[in-house]
C-alpha positions as CSV (number, residue, x, y, z in Angstrom):
1,X,131.2,75.7,31.7
2,X,131.9,77.1,35.0
3,X,129.3,75.3,37.8
4,X,126.6,77.0,39.1
5,X,126.8,77.1,43.3
6,X,123.7,77.6,45.2
7,X,123.6,80.4,47.4
8,X,124.7,80.3,51.0
9,X,121.6,79.9,53.1
10,X,122.5,81.5,56.3
11,X,120.4,80.1,59.3
12,X,117.8,82.6,60.9
13,X,118.7,84.0,64.5
14,X,116.9,81.8,67.4
15,X,114.0,82.5,69.0
16,X,113.7,82.1,72.7
17,X,111.4,79.1,73.0
18,X,108.3,79.2,75.2
19,X,107.9,77.1,78.2
20,X,105.8,74.1,77.3
21,X,103.8,74.9,80.2
22,X,102.0,78.0,78.9
23,X,99.6,78.4,76.5
24,X,99.9,80.6,73.7
25,X,100.2,84.0,74.1
26,X,98.0,86.5,71.8
27,X,98.6,89.5,70.2
28,X,97.3,92.3,68.6
29,X,97.3,93.0,65.1
30,X,99.9,95.6,64.4
31,X,99.0,98.8,63.0
32,X,101.0,101.6,62.1
33,X,100.7,104.9,63.8
34,X,99.2,108.2,62.3
35,X,103.3,109.3,61.9
36,X,104.1,106.4,60.1
37,X,106.8,105.3,62.5
38,X,105.4,102.0,63.5
39,X,104.8,100.7,67.1
40,X,102.4,102.7,69.5
41,X,101.0,105.7,68.3
42,X,101.3,108.3,71.0
43,X,97.9,108.5,73.4
44,X,96.1,106.0,70.8
45,X,96.0,103.3,73.7
46,X,96.6,100.8,71.8
47,X,98.8,97.4,72.6
48,X,102.1,97.1,70.3
49,X,102.7,93.7,68.9
50,X,105.1,91.4,70.7
51,X,108.8,90.8,68.2
52,X,109.1,87.4,70.7
53,X,108.2,85.7,73.8
54,X,108.5,87.8,76.8
55,X,106.1,86.1,79.4
56,X,103.6,87.6,80.6
57,X,101.1,85.7,80.4
58,X,103.2,83.1,83.1
59,X,101.6,85.7,85.9
60,X,98.5,83.4,86.6
61,X,101.4,80.3,86.8
62,X,102.9,82.4,89.6
63,X,100.1,83.4,91.4
64,X,98.6,79.9,91.5
65,X,102.1,78.5,93.1
66,X,102.2,81.7,95.1
67,X,98.4,80.2,96.7
68,X,99.3,77.0,96.5
69,X,102.2,77.4,98.4
70,X,101.0,79.6,101.2
71,X,97.4,78.3,101.2
72,X,94.4,80.7,102.2
73,X,92.1,81.4,105.0
74,X,88.2,81.0,105.3
75,X,86.2,82.3,108.2
76,X,82.6,80.7,108.4
77,X,80.0,81.6,112.0
78,X,76.9,79.3,112.2
79,X,73.9,81.1,114.4
80,X,70.7,79.5,115.5
81,X,69.1,77.6,118.3
82,X,70.2,74.4,120.0
83,X,69.5,71.1,117.8
84,X,69.0,73.1,114.7
85,X,71.8,71.3,113.3
86,X,74.5,73.8,113.1
87,X,77.7,71.8,113.5
88,X,76.4,68.8,111.4
89,X,75.8,71.4,108.4
90,X,79.2,72.7,108.9
91,X,81.0,69.4,109.0
92,X,78.7,67.8,105.8
93,X,80.0,71.0,104.0
94,X,83.6,70.4,104.3
95,X,83.1,66.8,104.8
96,X,85.4,66.7,107.9
97,X,84.8,66.9,111.0
98,X,85.6,70.6,111.6
99,X,82.7,72.0,113.9
100,X,82.7,72.5,118.2
101,X,81.1,69.4,118.6
102,X,83.7,67.1,117.1
103,X,86.6,68.7,118.8
104,X,85.2,69.8,122.4
105,X,83.2,67.1,123.0
106,X,82.4,63.1,122.2
107,X,79.7,62.4,119.4
108,X,77.1,61.1,121.7
109,X,77.6,64.1,123.9
110,X,74.9,66.8,124.1
111,X,76.1,70.4,123.5
112,X,75.0,72.8,126.5
113,X,72.7,75.5,125.9
114,X,74.8,78.9,126.1
115,X,75.3,82.3,124.0
116,X,78.8,82.1,124.5
117,X,80.7,82.2,120.9
118,X,83.6,80.2,120.1
119,X,85.6,78.9,117.2
120,X,87.8,76.6,116.4
121,X,90.6,76.3,113.6
122,X,91.5,73.7,111.2
123,X,93.8,73.2,108.7
124,X,92.3,71.1,105.6
125,X,93.8,70.1,102.2
126,X,92.6,68.7,98.9
127,X,94.2,68.5,95.7
128,X,97.3,70.3,97.1
129,X,95.8,73.3,98.3
130,X,95.3,74.4,101.9
131,X,93.1,76.2,103.4
132,X,92.8,77.4,107.4
133,X,89.0,77.0,108.2
134,X,88.0,79.0,111.4
135,X,84.3,78.0,112.4
136,X,82.8,80.2,114.9
137,X,79.6,78.8,116.5
138,X,77.2,80.1,118.7
139,X,75.1,77.3,120.3
140,X,71.9,77.6,122.1
141,X,71.2,81.6,120.5
142,X,68.1,82.6,121.5
143,X,66.8,79.6,122.8
144,X,65.1,81.8,125.5
145,X,63.0,83.7,123.5
146,X,59.5,82.1,123.2
147,X,58.6,83.2,119.8
148,X,57.7,80.4,117.1
149,X,57.2,83.1,113.8
150,X,59.8,83.3,111.9
151,X,61.4,85.6,111.3
152,X,61.9,86.2,114.8
153,X,62.5,89.6,116.3
154,X,66.1,88.9,117.6
155,X,66.9,87.1,114.6
156,X,65.9,90.4,112.5
157,X,68.0,92.4,114.7
158,X,71.2,90.6,114.6
159,X,71.3,90.7,111.0
160,X,70.2,94.0,110.9
161,X,73.9,94.6,112.8
162,X,75.6,91.6,111.4
163,X,75.1,92.5,107.7
164,X,76.9,95.8,107.7
165,X,80.3,93.9,108.7
166,X,79.8,90.5,107.0
167,X,78.2,88.3,104.5
168,X,75.1,86.9,105.6
169,X,73.2,83.8,103.6
170,X,70.5,83.0,105.3
171,X,69.5,79.0,105.5
172,X,66.3,76.8,106.6
173,X,67.9,73.8,108.9
174,X,65.5,70.5,108.7
175,X,63.9,71.2,105.7
176,X,62.9,67.9,105.3
177,X,60.2,68.7,108.1
178,X,58.1,71.0,105.2
179,X,56.3,70.1,102.9
180,X,57.2,71.2,99.4
181,X,54.3,74.0,99.8
182,X,55.0,75.2,103.2
183,X,58.8,75.1,101.6
184,X,57.9,77.7,99.1
185,X,55.4,79.9,101.7
186,X,58.1,80.0,103.7
187,X,60.8,80.8,101.9
188,X,58.7,83.8,100.2
189,X,57.5,85.3,103.3
190,X,61.4,85.2,104.6
191,X,62.5,86.7,101.7
192,X,59.6,89.4,102.1
193,X,60.8,90.5,105.8
194,X,64.6,90.4,104.5
195,X,63.6,93.1,102.2
196,X,61.0,94.7,104.5
197,X,63.7,94.6,107.1
198,X,66.4,96.5,105.1
199,X,68.7,93.2,105.0
200,X,71.3,92.6,102.8
201,X,72.4,89.1,102.0
202,X,75.5,87.9,100.1
203,X,75.6,88.4,96.5
204,X,74.2,91.5,97.1
205,X,73.0,93.6,94.1
206,X,75.1,96.4,94.0
207,X,78.5,94.3,93.4
208,X,77.3,92.6,90.7
209,X,79.9,93.4,87.8
210,X,78.3,92.8,84.4
211,X,75.1,91.1,82.8
212,X,76.9,87.7,83.5
213,X,77.3,88.1,87.2
214,X,73.9,89.5,87.7
215,X,72.2,86.7,86.0
216,X,74.2,84.2,88.1
217,X,73.8,86.2,91.3
218,X,69.4,86.5,90.3
219,X,69.4,82.9,90.3
220,X,70.9,82.5,93.8
221,X,69.2,85.6,95.4
222,X,65.5,83.8,94.2
223,X,66.5,80.3,95.4
224,X,67.5,82.0,99.1
225,X,67.2,81.1,101.6
226,X,68.8,77.7,101.2
227,X,66.2,74.8,102.7
228,X,69.2,72.4,102.9
229,X,69.5,69.2,105.1
230,X,72.3,68.3,107.0
231,X,73.9,64.8,107.8
232,X,77.4,62.7,108.4
233,X,75.9,59.8,108.1
234,X,76.2,57.5,105.4
235,X,73.0,55.2,103.7
236,X,73.1,52.4,101.2
237,X,71.1,53.9,98.5
238,X,70.5,52.2,95.0
239,X,74.0,50.2,95.6
240,X,75.6,53.2,96.7
241,X,76.6,55.1,100.2
242,X,75.0,58.4,100.2
243,X,74.8,60.9,102.9
244,X,71.5,61.3,104.5
245,X,69.0,60.8,107.2
246,X,66.9,58.0,107.9
247,X,63.3,58.8,108.0
248,X,60.0,56.6,108.6
249,X,59.6,56.9,104.5
250,X,63.0,56.6,103.3
251,X,66.3,58.3,104.0
252,X,67.1,62.1,102.8
253,X,69.5,61.9,100.2
254,X,71.6,65.3,101.7
255,X,73.3,65.6,98.1
256,X,70.2,65.1,96.4
257,X,68.9,68.3,94.3
258,X,65.5,66.7,94.4
259,X,65.5,65.9,98.1
260,X,66.9,69.5,99.6
261,X,69.2,72.4,98.2
262,X,72.3,71.5,99.9
263,X,74.4,70.7,97.3
264,X,73.7,74.2,95.7
265,X,74.6,76.1,98.7
266,X,77.8,74.1,98.6
267,X,78.8,74.4,95.2
268,X,77.7,78.7,95.7
269,X,80.0,78.8,98.8
270,X,83.0,76.7,97.9
271,X,82.9,76.1,94.0
272,X,81.8,79.2,93.3
273,X,81.7,82.2,95.0
274,X,84.0,81.3,97.8
275,X,87.2,84.0,96.7
276,X,84.7,86.4,95.7
277,X,83.1,86.1,99.2
278,X,86.5,86.9,100.6
279,X,87.1,89.6,98.5
280,X,83.7,91.1,99.3
281,X,84.8,90.7,103.3
282,X,88.0,91.9,102.7
283,X,87.2,95.2,100.4
284,X,84.2,96.3,101.6
285,X,83.0,95.2,105.2
286,X,86.5,95.3,106.4
287,X,87.5,98.6,104.6
288,X,83.8,100.0,105.3
289,X,84.1,99.5,109.2
290,X,87.4,100.7,109.6
291,X,86.7,103.9,108.0
292,X,84.0,104.3,110.6
293,X,86.2,103.3,113.4
294,X,88.7,105.7,112.6
295,X,86.2,108.7,111.5
296,X,84.6,107.7,115.3
297,X,87.7,107.6,117.0
298,X,88.6,111.6,114.9
299,X,91.4,109.5,112.1
300,X,94.7,109.1,112.8
301,X,96.3,111.3,115.3
302,X,99.2,113.2,113.5
303,X,102.8,112.1,114.4
304,X,104.8,115.3,115.0
305,X,108.5,115.5,114.3
306,X,109.6,116.4,117.5
307,X,109.9,113.3,119.9
308,X,108.6,114.7,122.5
309,X,105.7,115.5,121.3
310,X,105.0,112.0,119.3
311,X,101.2,110.5,119.9
312,X,99.9,106.8,119.5
313,X,97.3,106.3,116.8
314,X,93.7,105.7,117.7
315,X,93.5,102.8,115.3
């Protein structure tokens, strides 16, 4: 009896392994083309199936590494009367001494009233992410105008001009001085005046990309102007340290949404819309401003091929 020899089992060709830090790629099912050649039909717009791992999905990780290494910039300008707590608000937003007060004066020294615009920059880091923060402060803005009715004419004119070049986020300072009824009425009045005056605040309705964006941004627009309280002092409340303002009736907790809307403002500006704020500023406001300046200057002068006739750009 002859011995039965099992067939030789040949190993399958190895497929390059996928990096462990990359999530599994999603692939579309293979659909034969009408011509029967397989793969993608001409002009069909369908994606082709992958025979092995390529690494396209690592682009997100590449972008993350590049951003982590280079960091990014963020500019914020605060405008209002002296004593509104602008410096304190910025310090509270970033939980750091980043305001003009902290770099130019001691804590107890009063900031002089002035309309001079000054900026100060700091590099702050969190979780390995570096951000160059530039704070533009305008202490004493409008102090010489005697007008107790909000919105003041100066506020309106200033925001009209500013809304064309930057994103505006209106804020009610020291909101703990208002009753809930006064705060609600005040918010409605401010929103009405902004609408009548044609002042668009961020996030602008025309920039909503889809229904999800619209739903999220509508909630923000209904909250504006944010009624906030700023403080860089901590107090003991129910066994824990909290940022707050001490009054005769107790401590107003800055980060307690039942006390003020500071946490909503911070989450909106930093945790959900920071990148969008930067993109709208660059892609919309800056490009609009740039196009207007070019148009006002008659556009760029053509560069002649002759070295004698070369003209400089007006840009």
